[in-house]
N, C-alpha and C positions, 0 to 999 in steps of 0.2 A: 540573396537577391530574390525578389518575388517573381511570379509567373508573368509572362508577356501575353499580349493579345494573340499573337500567332500561336503560342503554346496552348492557350485556352481553346483556340479553333481546332488544333490537332487533337487535343484531349477529348473534345466533344464531337469531333468528326463533322464540323460545320465550317463555313467559310469565314475568313478573317473579316469580311464586310459584315456578316451577321453579327460577329462578336462586337464590332464597332457600333452597330446600330443598338444592340442591347446595352452596352456600357453607357452610351451617350443618350439613352432614353428616347431613341428615334423609332418610328414605326417601320415595318418591313420584316419583323420577325414575330413569331407567335409569343404569347405570354409565357408558355411552357419553356421555350428556348431562352427568353429573357431571364427567367428565374434560374435556369440551369447555368447560364453564363455568369450571373451575379454571384451565385453560390460557389462556382468553381473559383472565381476571382477572389472572393473573401477568404475561402479555405486555403488558397495558395499564395496569399500575400501579394495580390496585384496592387500596384501603386496607382491609386485612384487620382493622385495629383496630376497624372498624365492627361487626364480628360481635359477637353478644351474649356477654358474659362473666358468670360467676357465681362466688360463693364456692364452695369445693369441699372436701369431706372426702375426696375421691378419685374415681377413675374407676370407672364400671360399664360392663359390656358389654351391648349389645342385639345378640344374635346371631340372624341370619336363616339358618335351615337350608334349603337348597335341594336337593330330590330330583329334581324335574322342572323347576323353574324357571318354571312356568306360572301359579302362583297368587299368590306373595308379592311379585312385582315390579310396581311402577308402578300400584298400584291405590289408589283413595280409602280403601278399608277399612283397609289397613295404614298409610297416612299418618296417619289419625285415631288408630289404635291406638298408633303411636309418639308422637304428640303427648301422649297420656295418660301413657305411660311416661316420656318425657323431662321433662314438666312435674312429675310426682309426684316424681321423683328430684331435680330441681333444687330443689324446695321444701325437701327434706330436706338439701340441701347437697351433692349428688353430681352430677358430670358423667356424661353418657351418651355412649359411643362406639359407633358401628355397625360390625358385622363381618358378613361373609357366609361361610358354610361350605357348600361344594358336595360332595355325596356322592361324586362321581367325581373329585375333585381333592385327594387326600391330606388328608382332613378331620382326621385325628389330628395331623398336623403343623401345620395351620392353628390348631386349638384349642390346641396347645402354645404357639404363638407368642402367641396371645391371653392365655393365662394368664401367660406370662413377661413380657408388657407391663405387668403390675402391676395388673390390674383387681381390685377388691375384691369384686365380685359379678356375677352374670350373670342376665339375663332372656333365655331361649331361646325364640324364636318357632318352635314345632314344627309348624306347620300341615301341612307336606308330610312330616313324619317318620313312619316306621313304627317299631315298637317296637325292632327290631334296630338302627336308626340311633342309638338313645340309648346304646348300649354305650360309646362313646368318652367320654361325659359322666359315667358312673357313679362314676368315681373323682376327679372334680373336687373340689378342696379349698377352694373358696370357695362362699358361699351361692348357690344357683341356684333360680330360679322358672321353671317350664315354662308357656308361654303358648299358648293355643289348641289344646291337645292334652292327653290324659291317658293314662297307661300304668299297667297294674296291677302296678307295682313298689313295694315299700316305700320310704318315706322321701322321696317326691317331693312338692314343693309345686306345685300346678297351678292355673291360673286358665282356665276354659273357658266356652264358650257352652252353654246347654241346647238343643242342636240338635234333639233329639227333640221337645221341647215345642214349639219354634218351628214345625217342619215339620207337626206335628199340627194346630196352630192354623190355619196357612195352608191346609192341605188340607181340613180340616173346613169352613172358611169357603167354600172354593172349591166344594165339593160342595153345601153348603146354598144358596148363591146361584145356582149354574148348574143344579143338579139333573141333572147328567150324570156319567157315569163319567169320572174325571180321568185325564190322561196325565202323564207324568213326564219332565222335561228333566233327565237325570242326567249328572253329570260323567263324562267318559271317563277322568279320572285318578283313581287310588285314593287318596282323601283320607279320613282318619278322620271329619272333620266331615260329609262328604257321606254316608258310610255311616250315621251316626247320623240324618241327615235322611231317608234312605231308610227307616229303621225308623219314623220318625214319620209319613211319608207313607203307608206301608202300614198302619200302626196306624189311622189315620183312615179309610182305605178300608174296612178290616174293620169298624170301628165303625158305619159306615153300611150294613152288610150287603152290601157289594159284593164280587164276586170279584176277588182281586188279579191273577189271571192274565189278566184282560181289560183291564188297564191298558196302554195303549200307552206304551212307554218309548223315548225317543231318547237316545243317548249323544253328548254335545256337549263340546267343549273348554271349560274353565272360564274363558274370556276372551271379551270382546265380539267381537273379530275372528274368533276360533276358532269360536265358537258360530254366528256369522253364516255362515261358510264351510260348516260342517258341516250347518247347517239348509238352506242352499241346495242341498246335494248331496241331502239327503233329499227335498226338494220336487221337485227335478229328476227323481228316480227315481220320483216318484209314490207315495211311501210313504203308508200309511194315517195319518191325522191324528185326534187327539182334538179335542173341542170346548172343552177346558179343560186347562191344564197348570200343575203346580207345577214350578218350576225350582230347582236346588240353590243358585244365587246370582243376584244381580241382573245380573251380567255376562252369564251364559248367557241369562237372560230378555231382556235388552236385544238381544243379538245375534239371538236367535230371533224376536223381534218384528220387527226390521228385515227379516229374510228373509221372514217371512210377509206383511208389508205390500208388499214388492217383488213377491211372487207374486200380489198382488191381494186378500189376505185382509184383512178388517176386524178390528181388535182394539179392543174386545172383542166386536163385533157377530157375527163368525163364530167367533172363537176367543179365549177368555179365558186370561190368563197372570198368574201370581203369583210373585214372586221372594223372595229372602231376603238380608238384610244391611242394607238401607235405605242404600245409598250415595247421595251427593248427586245424581249424575246421574239417579237413578231418579225424583226429583220433577220433572225438566225434560223427561222423555220425553213424546211424544204417542202414546197417552195416558199420563198419569202413572201410574207402576207401583205397583200394590198389592203390598206386600212385608212382610217380617218385620223389625222394627227390632231391631238389636243395638247396645247402648250401647258403641260401640267405644272412645271416648276414656276413658269411665269404666272399662272393662275394663282398659285400659293403666294407669290410675291405681291400680286394685286390685292389679295385679301389682307396681307400684312400691312401694306401701305394704307389701306382703308381703315384698319384698326388704329394705326398710328394717328391718322388724321382725327379720328374720334377721340383718342386718348388726349390729344393736344387741343381738342375742341376747335379745330380749324374748319370744320364742316358739320352742319347740323341737319341738313335735308337728307333723308335716307336715299340711297342709291341702289339700283339693280344694275350690276355691271355684267355684261354678257360677253364671254370670250369666244371669239370665232374659231373655226376649224379649217383644215385644208386636207385635200386628198393626197395620199402617198401611194404612187403606183409602183407595184412590185411585180411578182410573178404568179400570184394565185388566182388571176382571172384570165380566162381564155379570150383572145382577141380575134374577132372575125372581120374587123374593119379598121 
């Protein structure tokens, strides 16, 4: 009898969920972990017939474009996003295959291989993309939906977050509750979503009659470990701190909170922090993180439905579909009113 998924998890000292993601080709685990799981499974006689099968009208590609590689790998945000994409396409009778395209590793050749593999449509996760990166996709002859980014080019179907709205809601709440000039934990990586959140942050600051040039801004890596390390450095240097911060995403917020607590600050007693994305770990944090909820799974489902419409030729006019956000009030913001 071959090895089971739980036994693989025990053998590699990882969670059963990570094993499932690796075996089913889903995001949420690193490529190194995926290779280790598949190798262990093959060497120990895992029964691959256990994996979920579905009727299929053909293969679609979920392409993750990586420019820096810091945002789209191994995060709860993108795991939930893919769940929505994969589930929506499966319901319509399509299989979804995951591909990675790295900016510095012959992206044109990788894309050509994906197209020649026979996929009937593409959902392109472009979170890290700049407009010039899209050039290699401009002549793709299969239906394509751009996810989590929008470019001002004609003929593009896009599904995006209303980042400006979400950041405005968060910053407005932060100012009203703390009654102080807010600071900004801004991503050190140039991501279009974060630039839009920056616009929403400063729009709220101006709406409250506060000078934008007095906002303390710290640039942190957009990952928990990266933000933790960067914030430690800022604290070690004795940098000036704000009494309340809006963070570009929950990972930055979580890393910064850990660094602040290590340095003896109370959150939210001394410093309030609000995040963006509402990833699952945000609710488990102490204190639980006030954040902006993004309907990640639903966003993936919307992209899947749009691609199915294009595959069935039921719609020809390109659409930009913007998904709204809402504020989730928890415990990381000090309330004075």
